[in-house]
N, C-alpha and C positions, 0 to 999 in steps of 0.2 A: 827082435834086433833092431836095430837104428837103422831104420830108412830113410831115406832123403828124397823129400818130393820136390817136381820141379812146380811152381805155384803159379808161374807166370800165365798170363791169359792174354789171349790175341781177340778182342773186339772187332767181330765184323758187322756191320751196320745193313740195313735193307738198302737195295740197290734201285737207283731213281736213272731213268732213262733220260740220258744228257741231250738227247735229241728234242726233248720237250723245250730248252731253252732256247732253240734256234727255230728256223722256218721247218722243222722236223714235225711240228705238230699239224694235225687235220682237223679241222672244224666241218661240221654240218652247215652248210651254207642254207641249204632248204630247209633247215630248222630255223636258222635265224630269221630267214628273209620271207618265212611264210607262218610257222607256228608262233614264232615271238612277235612280228608285227601285229598279225591278226588277233593277237589277242593283248595288245599294246604294251607288250614288255620293252622298258625303254634300257636300252644298255647303258651301265653305270647308275643306275637308278634302283639297284634292288641288291639286298645282301643275298649270300649264298651259304648254305651250310648242309652236311650230312649228317644225318641222325638213325639212333636208332632205339627201339623202347624195349630191348631183350637185354641190355646190359645199363645196369645203373650207373657206373661210373662215366657213362657218354654224356650223363647229364642233360638229358631231354627236358626236364624239367625247367630249368634256365630259360631254353627257348620259349617253353609253352607259357611261362609266366610273363617272358617279355613280350610275347603276341597279345597275351590276354589284356595288357596294359598299354602297350604301346603302338598297335598295328595303326589306328586310324591317324596319331602322330607320323607315323613313316610316312605313310600316304601323304598326308601335306606337305613334310618335306622334302620326298622326293617327286611332287607332282606326279604321281601315278596312281593307277587302282592294284598296283601289285608290285609290294614294295620288298618281299622276300619270295624266295625259291627254296625249297627242300627235297633232297633227296631223302625220303625216309626208308629204312631196311625193314621192312614187315613181311609178315610170312602172309597179310590177307592183299594179294596183288588188286590194285585199281583197276576196275572195268576196261578203261581205255588208257590205262598205263599212266594216267597221271589224275588228280582232283583239283579244284580250286573250291578252298575252304575259309571263309571269312579275308577275302583279298590277298591270300597265299598260297602259291601254287606248290603240290606237292607231286612228286615222282616216285614210282617205286624202283624201278630200276630205266637206266638209259643205256645207250650206245657209248664208245668211247669218245665218239665225236660228238656227240650231244654233250657230253661230260666236259671236253674242251670248250666247246661253247659256251657253257653256263659260267664255267671258270672264267673265261677270257672277257663276258660280258658284265660279268657282276662289280657291283663297288667295292666289295671286300668279302672277304670269306672269313666264317666265324667257327673255331673250333671250341665248343663249351665242354670239352672232357676234362674230368676231377684227375684223370691220370692217363698216361700213354706209355707204350712201350717205343715208339718210334715216331707216330702221326705221320704217316703217308699222305692223308690230304694235307697238311700244312705245305708240306713239301711239292704239293701239284699245284698249290695255289699260289706257290713262290715261282713255279714254271711259267705260271701266266701272267706275272708282273703284276698281282694285285696285292693292297694290305691285307694281315691278316691277325686276326683277334683271338687270342687265347688268356686262360688263365695262366696264373703265374706257375708253371710246373717244370718242375728240376729238368725234365727232358730235354724243354727248350731250350733251358738254361745252359746245358751241356752241348747240343747239337745246333743248334741256332740261334745264340744270344745276341740279342739286339734289333732281333729280325721281325718280331710280332707285337703289336700293340696289346699290352698286358691290362686285363681288368680283373678285379675281384669277381666272385662268385656272385653277382650282383646286376638285377637286370636294368637299375639305374644306371648303372656304371657302364653297359653296354649300350644302350642308348644315347650316352653322353661322347662315346668312343665313335659309334657310328655318325653321329651328327659333324663332330670333328673331321673325321677322314672326307665326309660329303662337302663339308664347308670350306675344304683348302684342296679343293680338286682344279688343275689345271685348266689353261683355255684349248688347250688339245686334248681329248680323249683319251684316258689311261693316265695321265700325268697327273702330279699332286705337289704340294710344296718341298721344298726341300727335305725337311725332316721325315716324310712319309716315304720319298723316293730314296732316301736312304736307306731306311729298312727294306725297301723292296730289293734295293740293289745286295745289300746283305742277304738276303734271301735266295736271290737266285745263284750267288757266289756258293751258299751252301749246299744248294741241289748240285753243281758241281762236284762238290767235295765229297759227296754221296754216291758218284755215278755207279751204274753197272758197272763199267769197265773196271774201276778202282777197286771195288769190292772182290770181283772175280780174281783181280790181281795179288789181293791179299791172301785166298783162297788157297792159291796157284803156290805162292812162297811160303804156306802151311805144309804144303804138300811135297813140297821138293827134298 
């Protein structure tokens, strides 16, 4: 039989809570004023990333090689003993929930409030993945108005073009990009030169494009 099929596709993305672009974010002040200060973690003087060693495409190797070569340079650049904080999703929990190894602070899991605090106080967020379906942590970083470093992936060219700082899968380029971001900070914490701030503002606007409310609206229209 001659059957005709409707091939139209309706694409509905992940939903992002728009509260995170306003005062709706909740931070852990005790963590910031206690743990961070006690361990001399300086706001704006560490990179932040979330990794897993269970999925090769997440590209943990890039960060491991980067740290092996550049940790001491990062300490000198940032004038701190802890230039990087990493949440690593591992089946082996750390005894105290965290570990400090070779000047890098690792967490297994943290509360949403601590996660917000780590994003908010970071110099930048690094996503080393070789591919992504959506890349939620990238948008979480946009919510906190910090620069985001990624590889040149089609998904980011589609969902947030011009909002991330793109590098090759290369540790030297990663160090150069972090140095560029750090060297172009403003006098007010959380501000940068115009080129970096434009990327941040683009990221914030993309968060609004994929809000939970808008994605629910798309679902509702399909069901009517």
